[in-house]
Each structure stands twice: as structure tokens, then as C-alpha cells.
N, C-alpha and C positions, 0 to 999 in steps of 0.2 A: 766555871776560868771568863766566862762570856760574862758572867755576876757579879767576877770581881774584876772586870774590864767595865764594866761600866758602874762600880763606883769611884772607883780613878774618876774617870771624864767630867762624871757630878763635879765631882768634890776641884776640878782643874774649870768650871761649870761655874763655882759657887768664887771658884778665886779670883778667875777672870770678872767678874759681876762687881767683886768685893773693891779692887777696884781700879773700876768708870766712875765716872765724877757722877751731880746729884741730874745732872739733867740726862746724861749715858741713862743710869738707871734708870729716871721715867721713861724715854722713848722708848726700852727693849724692855719694858714691861708693859709696855700700853700695843704692842707692835705682840707682843706672847699673845697676852689677853684679847687680840680679834686673831688670834689664830684659833682661839679653841670654842668649843661649842656650846649654846646654851646649856646643860646638865651643869659641866664642868665649871660655869661661867657662878651657876650658881651656888654648886658647892662653897667656890676662891671668896661670893659675893658674903658665907656665910660666917665663912676664918674670920675674913677681913674686919666683916661686920664685932668679931668675940676677938679682936685682939684692940679697934680700934675703940672698941666698949672701957676701958683699964683705964682710957687718955678721957672720958668721953666728960669730968667736972674737970679737968681743967682744962679746957682747952671750951669749955659753953662761954665762955662770955669776951673769949675769941672768936667762937664761933659766928653768934649774932653779929657784931662789926660785922665781920667778911659777905653774909647777905645783907646789907643791910646798906641802900645805893649813897646814904647820903654820911653812911659812914667814910662810906669809899668814896667817894666825888674831894676829902678831903687829903687823898693819898697821890698827888700826882709829880709833887717834886720827882721826881729819878733821876735827880743829881746828888739824893740823901742815902746811903744805902740805909738807915733806922726805916724808913718810905719803904726802902726795892724790900729788904726784912716786909715788911710789915704785909705787904702788896703779895711777894708768896706768903707767908699764912694766911692771908687772903683767898688766895688758889687753893691753897690747899682743904678751906676750911668751904670754902663755898659752895650751896646745894648743885647736887647733878641739875635743876629743872630753873633753876636763879633767873633767868633770859633780860632781869633788869642790872644789876646788878652786875651781871657781864658782861653788860656795856657802856656801860661805865669806865668794867677797868680796859675795856677797847679804848673806846675811849684816851684815856693814859696809856696806851702800852705804844698807843700807834699815834703816840706824838712821840717818839723816841726818835725819830730821828733830828728833830730838829731843837730836844733839850740839845741832843748829843752835838751838833753843830754851834750851835748858841752859846751855848755853856764850858766848849771845850772839852765836854768827858773824856775820856780815853779810855777807852772797851781795854785794854790789856794790861792796864795800871790793877794788880794788887786781886783782888776779891771780886770785883766788878764785870769782867768777861763772865767769869760765872756764874757771880747772878742772874745776866740778862739773861743770858744760855736758858738756864733752870726757866727761869720768867716764862718766854717764851715760847719752853717746849712740852713745860705744861698749860698754857691758857686755848694752843696750838691742838693738845689733845684734852683739854674738857669737853665736857658732853653739857657744858652748859651756855656755848658760846654757837655760835650758826654754824651752819658750811663755808656761806660769804668771808665768817669772822673768823674761821677758824684756816682759810685759803690766806689770807691779807696773813695771819700771824704769821703764819709760815715761812710764804715772803721776806716781811722781817729776821726771821732766823737766821732763815737763807745769808741774809746779806748780812748777820750781826755774828755767824761764823766766819763768812770770807771775811772781816774785817779783822778780826782774831788769827786768821787762818797768814793774810796778808801783814799780819800789822802793821794793820791804817794808826789811826790813830780819832776817830769817828766814823759815825754813820752814816755817809755820805762820801766817805774816800775809802770802802771799801768795794772787794771788784766780788757781783752777783753771782761766778758761775763757782768762784773757790770757796775748797767747805774740806776741811783738814776731816783726815784719814782716821778714823772709829777704833778702839782698841779694837785688834782681830778674836773676832770669838772664836772660846774650842768647837765652839760646831762647828764652825766653820771650814767643809772640802780643802781651800790651800792652807790648812792650818795644820802643819809639823805636828804630828799624832792624834788627828782630829778625824772623828770619826768619816771611812770615803778618802780621806786624805791621800793624796795621790806620792809612792814612794818611788 
């Protein structure tokens, strides 16, 4: 009976996770990894390495560019959706210890406010907001960035969330204290039917 109930709850978690945005998925997974013990992390690392090996050759050229500061230096026009897509790929393929390339990306991302205000880029238009959320979620959790850089990027992420929650037009117009409510996890005790939920 208990085993059957656990299987149902697992399916609920899978369904909940599948409905999350890419930014929320990345954030949730990073949080789960922080909860793992070292031996679990090594096991998961092996699983990820095996999965990533399947796409190694198709992503090889993009990985070289993602770890080359000179190539990254040309990706500064974040008003361009193509540039934002390339930045997302670069963050996904950036080496965990490549501080120099991370520094170039950090300088690009910390000019977001000026670009939004100067060019009138609207975060709540189409995919723009989702791309910015994913960019800053990935960057603020990426091991190549220093602790200080991550703190700055998290502040930027909070500001972007505030803009999206308040429906503002740009970065400077957002409320820093406004954050949207994420979809409730089936693991949350406040969720009806969750483990430990109040009845």
C-alpha cells in the first residue's frame, strides 16, 4: 500500500516538474543537487556524463565557442533574440572552471538594465521574459562564476522576476520586492494530497 502511494506521488512530482518553465526546472534541480551527499553526486555525475556523451560530437563546435572569451565578447546585443539564444547555449556548455569566459558573460549580463532602458526592450513580450529568466537562473547557479558574481546575478534575477510579476516595461521599472509564486510542488506540505499535507 505504502509502495503504491509512493509511486503515485512520484508520478505527481514528474507531472509537476514537466509543467515548470526551463528556468524553474534549472532552479529546482540545482536545489535538489545541493541536498545530495557526495556519493550521490558522484553517481548522478556518472549518469549525466553518460547522457551528455550522446550529444558530444554535435555540440563540440558550440562548446569550443562557449569557452572562448573572444567568441563570447561578440555576444553583447541582448536585445537580439538570436544573441540571447547563443548566450543560453554558451552558459549550458561553459566549463565549470572557466573563470575568464564567465567574466565576459558576467559583463554582458550586468549591462541588462542599461540595454532594456535604452532600447525599450519589454520583458513581458513573447519569449523575451522566459529567455531572461533562464539566462539569469543558469548564470546565478553556474560554478564558473564567483560567489560575488552569483550574488549580483541573483539580484538581477530578482529584479527581472519583479518586472514580470508587475507587468512593467523594463528593468528599471520593476519592483525588486515582487516575485511571482512558482507552481506549488507536490512535495510541499501545504499542497493538498502531498506527503505530510494537512487534512
